[in-house]
Every structure is written in C-alpha cells, then in structure tokens.
NUVEXKOL-969509 format. One record per atom (N, C-alpha, C): residue in one letter; atom name; x negated, y negated, z negated. Coordinates in nm, 4 decimals. Example, Ala and Ser with C-alpha at 12.3 -4.5 7.8 and 13.67 -1.06 7.14 Angstrom:
BEGIN
+------+------+----------+----------+----------+
! code ! site !       xx !       yy !       zz !
+------+------+----------+----------+----------+
!    A !    N !  -1.3190 !   0.5690 !  -0.7800 !
!    A !   CA !  -1.2300 !   0.4500 !  -0.7800 !
!    A !    C !  -1.3200 !   0.3300 !  -0.7800 !
!    S !    N !  -1.2850 !   0.2250 !  -0.7080 !
!    S !   CA !  -1.3670 !   0.1060 !  -0.7140 !
!    S !    C !  -1.2900 !  -0.0030 !  -0.7870 !
+------+------+----------+----------+----------+
//
This chain:
BEGIN
+------+------+----------+----------+----------+
! code ! site !       xx !       yy !       zz !
+------+------+----------+----------+----------+
!    M !    N !  -0.0685 !   0.1404 !   0.0182 !
!    M !   CA !  -0.0201 !   0.0153 !   0.0232 !
!    M !    C !  -0.1036 !  -0.1407 !  -0.0121 !
!    V !    N !  -0.0663 !  -0.2152 !   0.1001 !
!    V !   CA !  -0.1269 !  -0.3340 !   0.1122 !
!    V !    C !  -0.0666 !  -0.4487 !   0.0283 !
!    K !    N !  -0.1572 !  -0.4802 !  -0.0677 !
!    K !   CA !  -0.1158 !  -0.5916 !  -0.1824 !
!    K !    C !  -0.1276 !  -0.7555 !  -0.1169 !
!    Q !    N !   0.0045 !  -0.7974 !  -0.1272 !
!    Q !   CA !   0.0107 !  -0.9361 !  -0.0498 !
!    Q !    C !  -0.0761 !  -1.0263 !  -0.1602 !
!    Q !    N !  -0.1536 !  -1.1493 !  -0.0980 !
!    Q !   CA !  -0.1997 !  -1.2289 !  -0.1799 !
!    Q !    C !  -0.1290 !  -1.3350 !  -0.2100 !
!    T !    N !  -0.0957 !  -1.3677 !  -0.3230 !
!    T !   CA !  -0.0286 !  -1.4903 !  -0.3531 !
!    T !    C !  -0.0916 !  -1.6086 !  -0.3796 !
!    T !    N !  -0.0646 !  -1.7082 !  -0.2994 !
!    T !   CA !  -0.1168 !  -1.8568 !  -0.3265 !
!    T !    C !  -0.0333 !  -1.9503 !  -0.3549 !
!    Q !    N !  -0.0844 !  -2.0473 !  -0.4461 !
!    Q !   CA !   0.0361 !  -2.1380 !  -0.4898 !
!    Q !    C !   0.0318 !  -2.2639 !  -0.3704 !
!    P !    N !   0.1831 !  -2.2930 !  -0.3741 !
!    P !   CA !   0.2298 !  -2.3779 !  -0.2498 !
!    P !    C !   0.1436 !  -2.4957 !  -0.2715 !
!    R !    N !   0.1333 !  -2.5771 !  -0.1354 !
!    R !   CA !   0.0719 !  -2.6838 !  -0.1290 !
!    R !    C !   0.1559 !  -2.7823 !  -0.1983 !
!    K !    N !   0.1066 !  -2.8966 !  -0.2353 !
!    K !   CA !   0.1937 !  -3.0044 !  -0.2924 !
!    K !    C !   0.1820 !  -3.1093 !  -0.1868 !
!    I !    N !   0.3067 !  -3.1370 !  -0.1643 !
!    I !   CA !   0.3184 !  -3.2845 !  -0.0683 !
!    I !    C !   0.3793 !  -3.3908 !  -0.1823 !
!    L !    N !   0.3038 !  -3.4849 !  -0.1736 !
!    L !   CA !   0.3833 !  -3.6084 !  -0.2528 !
!    L !    C !   0.4183 !  -3.7206 !  -0.1294 !
!    I !    N !   0.5522 !  -3.7605 !  -0.1525 !
!    I !   CA !   0.5886 !  -3.8637 !  -0.0720 !
!    I !    C !   0.6228 !  -3.9928 !  -0.1748 !
!    L !    N !   0.5673 !  -4.0890 !  -0.1312 !
!    L !   CA !   0.5753 !  -4.2276 !  -0.1948 !
!    L !    C !   0.6285 !  -4.3335 !  -0.1094 !
!    A !    N !   0.7378 !  -4.3803 !  -0.1937 !
!    A !   CA !   0.8164 !  -4.4811 !  -0.1010 !
!    A !    C !   0.7985 !  -4.6042 !  -0.1769 !
!    A !    N !   0.7898 !  -4.7232 !  -0.1132 !
!    A !   CA !   0.8005 !  -4.8422 !  -0.1760 !
!    A !    C !   0.8340 !  -4.9706 !  -0.0713 !
!    S !    N !   0.9150 !  -5.0535 !  -0.1125 !
!    S !   CA !   0.9523 !  -5.1748 !  -0.0328 !
!    S !    C !   1.0137 !  -5.2571 !  -0.1205 !
!    P !    N !   0.8961 !  -5.3422 !  -0.1229 !
!    P !   CA !   0.9052 !  -5.5069 !  -0.2075 !
!    P !    C !   1.0055 !  -5.5857 !  -0.1733 !
!    V !    N !   1.0608 !  -5.6382 !  -0.2503 !
!    V !   CA !   1.2081 !  -5.7078 !  -0.2310 !
!    V !    C !   1.1529 !  -5.8495 !  -0.1489 !
!    D !    N !   1.0601 !  -5.8635 !  -0.1386 !
!    D !   CA !   1.0246 !  -5.9975 !  -0.0352 !
!    D !    C !   0.9721 !  -5.9275 !   0.1079 !
!    Q !    N !   0.9967 !  -5.8154 !   0.1247 !
!    Q !   CA !   0.9768 !  -5.7558 !   0.2733 !
!    Q !    C !   1.0859 !  -5.7058 !   0.3394 !
!    A !    N !   1.0819 !  -5.6815 !   0.4621 !
!    A !   CA !   1.2035 !  -5.6402 !   0.5325 !
!    A !    C !   1.2592 !  -5.5042 !   0.4659 !
!    K !    N !   1.4104 !  -5.4825 !   0.4787 !
!    K !   CA !   1.4474 !  -5.3669 !   0.3836 !
!    K !    C !   1.4152 !  -5.2519 !   0.5059 !
!    L !    N !   1.3671 !  -5.1391 !   0.4288 !
!    L !   CA !   1.3359 !  -5.0082 !   0.5178 !
!    L !    C !   1.4534 !  -4.9026 !   0.4514 !
!    R !    N !   1.4642 !  -4.8237 !   0.5451 !
!    R !   CA !   1.5457 !  -4.6837 !   0.5005 !
!    R !    C !   1.4750 !  -4.5822 !   0.4639 !
!    L !    N !   1.4083 !  -4.6068 !   0.3453 !
!    L !   CA !   1.3188 !  -4.5071 !   0.2899 !
!    L !    C !   1.3758 !  -4.3642 !   0.2700 !
!    D !    N !   1.5112 !  -4.3953 !   0.2161 !
!    D !   CA !   1.5670 !  -4.2791 !   0.1578 !
!    D !    C !   1.5890 !  -4.1770 !   0.2937 !
!    V !    N !   1.6451 !  -4.2379 !   0.4099 !
!    V !   CA !   1.6770 !  -4.1643 !   0.5108 !
!    V !    C !   1.5405 !  -4.0962 !   0.5420 !
!    E !    N !   1.4265 !  -4.1655 !   0.5576 !
!    E !   CA !   1.2928 !  -4.0876 !   0.6060 !
!    E !    C !   1.2442 !  -3.9892 !   0.5047 !
!    T !    N !   1.2697 !  -4.0247 !   0.3704 !
!    T !   CA !   1.2256 !  -3.8970 !   0.2816 !
!    T !    C !   1.3274 !  -3.7802 !   0.3066 !
!    R !    N !   1.4615 !  -3.7946 !   0.3075 !
!    R !   CA !   1.5630 !  -3.7120 !   0.3449 !
!    R !    C !   1.5239 !  -3.6172 !   0.4617 !
!    E !    N !   1.4949 !  -3.6998 !   0.5876 !
!    E !   CA !   1.4392 !  -3.6036 !   0.7064 !
!    E !    C !   1.3417 !  -3.5084 !   0.6869 !
!    I !    N !   1.2202 !  -3.5502 !   0.6020 !
!    I !   CA !   1.1042 !  -3.4682 !   0.5678 !
!    I !    C !   1.1629 !  -3.3527 !   0.5005 !
!    D !    N !   1.2391 !  -3.3994 !   0.3767 !
!    D !   CA !   1.2810 !  -3.2692 !   0.3074 !
!    D !    C !   1.3742 !  -3.1611 !   0.3642 !
!    E !    N !   1.4600 !  -3.2328 !   0.4437 !
!    E !   CA !   1.5378 !  -3.1176 !   0.5379 !
!    E !    C !   1.4246 !  -3.0386 !   0.6379 !
!    G !    N !   1.3541 !  -3.0989 !   0.7044 !
!    G !   CA !   1.2669 !  -3.0585 !   0.8017 !
!    G !    C !   1.1822 !  -2.9364 !   0.7229 !
!    L !    N !   1.1351 !  -2.9840 !   0.6180 !
!    L !   CA !   1.0605 !  -2.8778 !   0.5584 !
!    L !    C !   1.1297 !  -2.7531 !   0.5047 !
!    R !    N !   1.2668 !  -2.7968 !   0.4674 !
!    R !   CA !   1.3692 !  -2.6520 !   0.4194 !
!    R !    C !   1.3848 !  -2.5827 !   0.5203 !
!    R !    N !   1.4000 !  -2.6422 !   0.6402 !
!    R !   CA !   1.4341 !  -2.5457 !   0.7664 !
!    R !    C !   1.3188 !  -2.4718 !   0.8173 !
!    S !    N !   1.2070 !  -2.5005 !   0.7570 !
!    S !   CA !   1.0558 !  -2.4534 !   0.8224 !
!    S !    C !   1.0766 !  -2.3112 !   0.7747 !
!    Q !    N !   1.0071 !  -2.2390 !   0.8592 !
!    Q !   CA !   0.9816 !  -2.0921 !   0.8248 !
!    Q !    C !   0.8733 !  -2.0548 !   0.7204 !
!    H !    N !   0.7983 !  -2.1764 !   0.7105 !
!    H !   CA !   0.6752 !  -2.1510 !   0.5932 !
!    H !    C !   0.7326 !  -2.2302 !   0.4899 !
!    R !    N !   0.8528 !  -2.2917 !   0.4462 !
!    R !   CA !   0.8894 !  -2.3617 !   0.3278 !
!    R !    C !   0.8252 !  -2.2958 !   0.2072 !
!    E !    N !   0.7928 !  -2.1714 !   0.1910 !
!    E !   CA !   0.7769 !  -2.1417 !   0.0624 !
!    E !    C !   0.6203 !  -2.1688 !   0.0359 !
!    Q !    N !   0.5682 !  -2.2000 !   0.1299 !
!    Q !   CA !   0.3987 !  -2.2688 !   0.1309 !
!    Q !    C !   0.4089 !  -2.3986 !   0.0739 !
!    F !    N !   0.5036 !  -2.4875 !   0.0693 !
!    F !   CA !   0.4837 !  -2.6228 !   0.0163 !
!    F !    C !   0.5896 !  -2.6665 !  -0.1035 !
!    Q !    N !   0.5518 !  -2.7320 !  -0.1781 !
!    Q !   CA !   0.6482 !  -2.7738 !  -0.2957 !
!    Q !    C !   0.6287 !  -2.9599 !  -0.2898 !
!    L !    N !   0.7569 !  -2.9785 !  -0.2544 !
!    L !   CA !   0.7695 !  -3.1434 !  -0.2250 !
!    L !    C !   0.8155 !  -3.2207 !  -0.3470 !
!    E !    N !   0.7396 !  -3.3299 !  -0.3729 !
!    E !   CA !   0.7589 !  -3.3979 !  -0.4906 !
!    E !    C !   0.7777 !  -3.5749 !  -0.4179 !
!    K !    N !   0.8814 !  -3.6100 !  -0.4651 !
!    K !   CA !   0.9138 !  -3.7669 !  -0.4448 !
!    K !    C !   0.9017 !  -3.8723 !  -0.5339 !
!    L !    N !   0.8438 !  -3.9943 !  -0.4946 !
!    L !   CA !   0.8600 !  -4.1046 !  -0.5758 !
!    L !    C !   0.9109 !  -4.2114 !  -0.5236 !
!    G !    N !   0.9993 !  -4.2863 !  -0.5803 !
!    G !   CA !   1.0605 !  -4.4085 !  -0.5187 !
!    G !    C !   1.0072 !  -4.5536 !  -0.5762 !
!    A !    N !   1.0025 !  -4.6611 !  -0.4929 !
!    A !   CA !   0.9949 !  -4.8016 !  -0.5847 !
!    A !    C !   0.8733 !  -4.7898 !  -0.6282 !
!    V !    N !   0.7369 !  -4.7339 !  -0.5683 !
!    V !   CA !   0.6082 !  -4.7029 !  -0.6335 !
!    V !    C !   0.5479 !  -4.8448 !  -0.6544 !
!    R !    N !   0.5059 !  -4.8553 !  -0.7671 !
!    R !   CA !   0.3927 !  -4.9794 !  -0.8042 !
!    R !    C !   0.2454 !  -4.8996 !  -0.8278 !
!    T !    N !   0.1612 !  -4.9737 !  -0.8114 !
!    T !   CA !   0.0287 !  -4.9359 !  -0.8094 !
!    T !    C !   0.0035 !  -4.8600 !  -0.9571 !
!    D !    N !   0.0453 !  -4.8776 !  -1.0319 !
!    D !   CA !   0.0271 !  -4.7702 !  -1.1473 !
!    D !    C !   0.0970 !  -4.6293 !  -1.1181 !
!    D !    N !   0.2046 !  -4.6385 !  -1.0686 !
!    D !   CA !   0.2797 !  -4.5169 !  -1.0327 !
!    D !    C !   0.1992 !  -4.4331 !  -0.9511 !
!    L !    N !   0.1312 !  -4.4930 !  -0.8456 !
!    L !   CA !   0.0462 !  -4.4124 !  -0.7525 !
!    L !    C !  -0.0811 !  -4.3527 !  -0.8198 !
!    R !    N !  -0.1563 !  -4.4251 !  -0.9036 !
!    R !   CA !  -0.2705 !  -4.3808 !  -0.9872 !
!    R !    C !  -0.2148 !  -4.2361 !  -1.0694 !
!    R !    N !  -0.1089 !  -4.2744 !  -1.1645 !
!    R !   CA !  -0.0370 !  -4.1747 !  -1.2070 !
!    R !    C !  -0.0223 !  -4.0415 !  -1.1544 !
!    A !    N !   0.0585 !  -4.0668 !  -1.0258 !
!    A !   CA !   0.1124 !  -3.9503 !  -0.9300 !
!    A !    C !  -0.0087 !  -3.8781 !  -0.9042 !
!    L !    N !  -0.0932 !  -3.9325 !  -0.8505 !
!    L !   CA !  -0.2313 !  -3.8672 !  -0.8063 !
!    L !    C !  -0.2787 !  -3.7909 !  -0.8986 !
!    L !    N !  -0.3056 !  -3.8041 !  -1.0318 !
!    L !   CA !  -0.3603 !  -3.7507 !  -1.1238 !
!    L !    C !  -0.2639 !  -3.6420 !  -1.1933 !
!    D !    N !  -0.1318 !  -3.6625 !  -1.1920 !
!    D !   CA !  -0.0413 !  -3.5775 !  -1.2585 !
!    D !    C !  -0.0135 !  -3.4735 !  -1.1474 !
!    I !    N !   0.0304 !  -3.5266 !  -1.0424 !
!    I !   CA !   0.0875 !  -3.4209 !  -0.9249 !
!    I !    C !  -0.0306 !  -3.3423 !  -0.8648 !
!    N !    N !  -0.1486 !  -3.4236 !  -0.8473 !
!    N !   CA !  -0.2657 !  -3.3685 !  -0.7690 !
!    N !    C !  -0.2179 !  -3.3205 !  -0.6186 !
!    P !    N !  -0.1579 !  -3.3890 !  -0.5330 !
!    P !   CA !  -0.0964 !  -3.3494 !  -0.3965 !
!    P !    C !  -0.2311 !  -3.3096 !  -0.3214 !
!    Q !    N !  -0.1916 !  -3.1963 !  -0.2420 !
!    Q !   CA !  -0.2695 !  -3.1794 !  -0.1042 !
!    Q !    C !  -0.2524 !  -3.2636 !   0.0165 !
!    I !    N !  -0.1283 !  -3.3173 !   0.0005 !
!    I !   CA !  -0.0641 !  -3.3920 !   0.1215 !
!    I !    C !  -0.0098 !  -3.5281 !   0.0561 !
!    L !    N !  -0.0406 !  -3.6363 !   0.1201 !
!    L !   CA !   0.0043 !  -3.7491 !   0.0687 !
!    L !    C !   0.0566 !  -3.8129 !   0.1831 !
!    H !    N !   0.2233 !  -3.8634 !   0.1887 !
!    H !   CA !   0.2698 !  -3.9280 !   0.2791 !
!    H !    C !   0.3300 !  -4.0583 !   0.2207 !
!    F !    N !   0.2837 !  -4.1888 !   0.2904 !
!    F !   CA !   0.3383 !  -4.2814 !   0.2443 !
!    F !    C !   0.4728 !  -4.3679 !   0.3238 !
!    C !    N !   0.5912 !  -4.4259 !   0.2815 !
!    C !   CA !   0.6768 !  -4.4461 !   0.3318 !
!    C !    C !   0.7039 !  -4.5909 !   0.2803 !
!    G !    N !   0.6862 !  -4.6903 !   0.3860 !
!    G !   CA !   0.6887 !  -4.8380 !   0.3320 !
!    G !    C !   0.6145 !  -4.9201 !   0.4449 !
!    H !    N !   0.5868 !  -5.0436 !   0.3816 !
!    H !   CA !   0.4949 !  -5.1709 !   0.4559 !
!    H !    C !   0.3507 !  -5.1166 !   0.4742 !
!    G !    N !   0.2978 !  -5.1883 !   0.5613 !
!    G !   CA !   0.1359 !  -5.1731 !   0.5753 !
!    G !    C !   0.1147 !  -5.3347 !   0.6042 !
!    T !    N !   0.0014 !  -5.3673 !   0.6123 !
!    T !   CA !  -0.0320 !  -5.5090 !   0.6405 !
!    T !    C !  -0.1646 !  -5.4824 !   0.7456 !
!    G !    N !  -0.1490 !  -5.3933 !   0.8277 !
!    G !   CA !  -0.2479 !  -5.3792 !   0.9252 !
!    G !    C !  -0.3798 !  -5.3344 !   0.8570 !
!    S !    N !  -0.4957 !  -5.4045 !   0.8785 !
!    S !   CA !  -0.6231 !  -5.3940 !   0.8262 !
!    S !    C !  -0.6507 !  -5.3924 !   0.6884 !
!    D !    N !  -0.5359 !  -5.4421 !   0.6344 !
!    D !   CA !  -0.5454 !  -5.4896 !   0.4969 !
!    D !    C !  -0.4826 !  -5.3724 !   0.3895 !
!    G !    N !  -0.4131 !  -5.2770 !   0.4592 !
!    G !   CA !  -0.3489 !  -5.1547 !   0.3795 !
!    G !    C !  -0.2137 !  -5.1424 !   0.3420 !
!    L !    N !  -0.1963 !  -5.0619 !   0.2677 !
!    L !   CA !  -0.0377 !  -5.0573 !   0.2213 !
!    L !    C !   0.0131 !  -5.1582 !   0.1377 !
!    V !    N !   0.1627 !  -5.1770 !   0.1413 !
!    V !   CA !   0.1842 !  -5.2773 !   0.0235 !
!    V !    C !   0.2769 !  -5.2074 !  -0.0875 !
!    F !    N !   0.2569 !  -5.2295 !  -0.2060 !
!    F !   CA !   0.3000 !  -5.1397 !  -0.2989 !
!    F !    C !   0.4075 !  -5.2346 !  -0.3820 !
!    A !    N !   0.5005 !  -5.1838 !  -0.4580 !
!    A !   CA !   0.5992 !  -5.3041 !  -0.5455 !
!    A !    C !   0.5285 !  -5.2723 !  -0.6703 !
!    D !    N !   0.5026 !  -5.3832 !  -0.7389 !
!    D !   CA !   0.4465 !  -5.3941 !  -0.8692 !
!    D !    C !   0.5638 !  -5.4175 !  -0.9887 !
!    Q !    N !   0.5375 !  -5.4249 !  -1.0736 !
!    Q !   CA !   0.6427 !  -5.4431 !  -1.1925 !
!    Q !    C !   0.7142 !  -5.5526 !  -1.1535 !
!    Q !    N !   0.6666 !  -5.6768 !  -1.1074 !
!    Q !   CA !   0.7503 !  -5.7729 !  -1.0607 !
!    Q !    C !   0.7842 !  -5.7742 !  -0.9085 !
!    T !    N !   0.8128 !  -5.6900 !  -0.8556 !
!    T !   CA !   0.8151 !  -5.6451 !  -0.7119 !
!    T !    C !   0.7621 !  -5.7685 !  -0.6220 !
!    C !    N !   0.6268 !  -5.7590 !  -0.6552 !
!    C !   CA !   0.5359 !  -5.8307 !  -0.5697 !
!    C !    C !   0.4759 !  -5.7324 !  -0.4895 !
!    K !    N !   0.4265 !  -5.7866 !  -0.3634 !
!    K !   CA !   0.3336 !  -5.7209 !  -0.2762 !
!    K !    C !   0.2075 !  -5.7047 !  -0.3295 !
!    W !    N !   0.1206 !  -5.5940 !  -0.2917 !
!    W !   CA !  -0.0052 !  -5.5430 !  -0.3193 !
!    W !    C !  -0.0676 !  -5.4754 !  -0.2305 !
!    S !    N !  -0.1844 !  -5.5258 !  -0.1935 !
!    S !   CA !  -0.2628 !  -5.4704 !  -0.0622 !
!    S !    C !  -0.3606 !  -5.3710 !  -0.1316 !
!    S !    N !  -0.3421 !  -5.2292 !  -0.0917 !
!    S !   CA !  -0.4404 !  -5.1413 !  -0.1351 !
!    S !    C !  -0.5853 !  -5.1695 !  -0.0990 !
!    H !    N !  -0.5902 !  -5.2325 !   0.0363 !
!    H !   CA !  -0.7148 !  -5.2383 !   0.0988 !
!    H !    C !  -0.8346 !  -5.3423 !   0.0033 !
!    T !    N !  -0.7782 !  -5.4442 !  -0.0034 !
!    T !   CA !  -0.8266 !  -5.5653 !  -0.0740 !
!    T !    C !  -0.8573 !  -5.5392 !  -0.2239 !
!    Q !    N !  -0.7851 !  -5.4612 !  -0.2967 !
!    Q !   CA !  -0.8087 !  -5.4354 !  -0.4310 !
!    Q !    C !  -0.8440 !  -5.2730 !  -0.4596 !
!    R !    N !  -0.8647 !  -5.2136 !  -0.3575 !
!    R !   CA !  -0.9073 !  -5.0695 !  -0.3832 !
!    R !    C !  -1.0123 !  -5.0391 !  -0.4811 !
!    P !    N !  -1.1353 !  -5.1078 !  -0.4592 !
!    P !   CA !  -1.2464 !  -5.1003 !  -0.5158 !
!    P !    C !  -1.2384 !  -5.0933 !  -0.6721 !
!    K !    N !  -1.1546 !  -5.1823 !  -0.7185 !
!    K !   CA !  -1.1412 !  -5.1966 !  -0.8868 !
!    K !    C !  -1.0106 !  -5.1512 !  -0.9104 !
!    K !    N !  -0.9256 !  -5.1260 !  -0.8446 !
!    K !   CA !  -0.7805 !  -5.0983 !  -0.8726 !
!    K !    C !  -0.7771 !  -4.9123 !  -0.8805 !
!    L !    N !  -0.8058 !  -4.8518 !  -0.7877 !
!    L !   CA !  -0.8000 !  -4.7139 !  -0.7128 !
!    L !    C !  -0.9113 !  -4.6610 !  -0.6904 !
!    R !    N !  -0.9441 !  -4.5426 !  -0.7057 !
!    R !   CA !  -1.0841 !  -4.4722 !  -0.6635 !
!    R !    C !  -1.0237 !  -4.3779 !  -0.5734 !
!    Y !    N !  -1.0224 !  -4.4168 !  -0.4403 !
!    Y !   CA !  -0.9483 !  -4.3080 !  -0.3303 !
!    Y !    C !  -1.0555 !  -4.2285 !  -0.3029 !
!    R !    N !  -1.1655 !  -4.2842 !  -0.2857 !
!    R !   CA !  -1.2805 !  -4.1657 !  -0.2549 !
!    R !    C !  -1.3216 !  -4.0461 !  -0.2920 !
!    S !    N !  -1.2776 !  -4.0643 !  -0.4512 !
!    S !   CA !  -1.2902 !  -3.9225 !  -0.5322 !
!    S !    C !  -1.2010 !  -3.8308 !  -0.4917 !
!    Y !    N !  -1.0821 !  -3.8961 !  -0.4441 !
!    Y !   CA !  -0.9368 !  -3.7944 !  -0.4303 !
!    Y !    C !  -0.9254 !  -3.7759 !  -0.2934 !
!    A !    N !  -0.9950 !  -3.8607 !  -0.1871 !
!    A !   CA !  -0.9544 !  -3.8360 !  -0.0573 !
!    A !    C !  -1.0171 !  -3.7004 !   0.0036 !
!    S !    N !  -1.1412 !  -3.6531 !  -0.0536 !
!    S !   CA !  -1.1913 !  -3.5322 !  -0.0586 !
!    S !    C !  -1.1045 !  -3.4273 !  -0.0354 !
!    R !    N !  -0.9847 !  -3.4241 !  -0.1654 !
!    R !   CA !  -0.8946 !  -3.3209 !  -0.1840 !
!    R !    C !  -0.7636 !  -3.3185 !  -0.1088 !
!    A !    N !  -0.7227 !  -3.4340 !  -0.0346 !
!    A !   CA !  -0.5857 !  -3.4509 !   0.0123 !
!    A !    C !  -0.6093 !  -3.5063 !   0.1364 !
!    C !    N !  -0.4813 !  -3.4603 !   0.2218 !
!    C !   CA !  -0.4484 !  -3.4925 !   0.3728 !
!    C !    C !  -0.3718 !  -3.5869 !   0.3706 !
!    C !    N !  -0.4105 !  -3.7068 !   0.4182 !
!    C !   CA !  -0.3442 !  -3.8448 !   0.3967 !
!    C !    C !  -0.2765 !  -3.8449 !   0.5544 !
+------+------+----------+----------+----------+
//
C-alpha cells in the first residue's frame, strides 16, 4: 500500500484597503470572486484562504507575522512607483514604498511569499 504524503495547505492572504479619500473600489466583489474560484478548483484542498479588510499598516505587519502566508494578494489602490495605499487608523493614505525601510521589513518576508 502506498502511503500518501500529507502536506499543509498553502496560505493565501487577501488584503483589502480603500481609504475614504480615494475612489471607492468594489473590494468585496474581487475578494468573493477569488474565494469562489478557489472553491471550484480541483486543487482547493491545497489552499487555505485568509481575508482581511480595511487594512491599516499595523494590520499588515501583524497579519504577515500571525498568518505567515505563502501567497499575498492586495486589493486596493496603488500610487505607481510609490507603492500601495493602506488605510491607517485615521483612514489616511500611506505609501508602502516611501516608508518601507522604517515601517515594514518586506525583504526578510519576501523570500517566503509569492506576491
């Protein structure tokens, strides 16, 4: 009898952020479509989906540490070469690129995740 190897599902983290001072996006629709597509997949048991909405910079940092996803998907606004825009506690925009060195340590995380 051949013993099947059991592997842990790959964690997918979906982050959604739409600051009030930006154009309204239908982030719930995008997230739902990803969820439905994954559930219809023949390989759905290989993935575990985690979703966070209205993501602030601290939420992002905590989610990366707590969930430890292998795949990261961001739904929201970007500012071109300046990076992604998150909602902070006062719903202000925040550019990940300009504040990345002191706010987030992406480099150590990037080797473990597919973005």
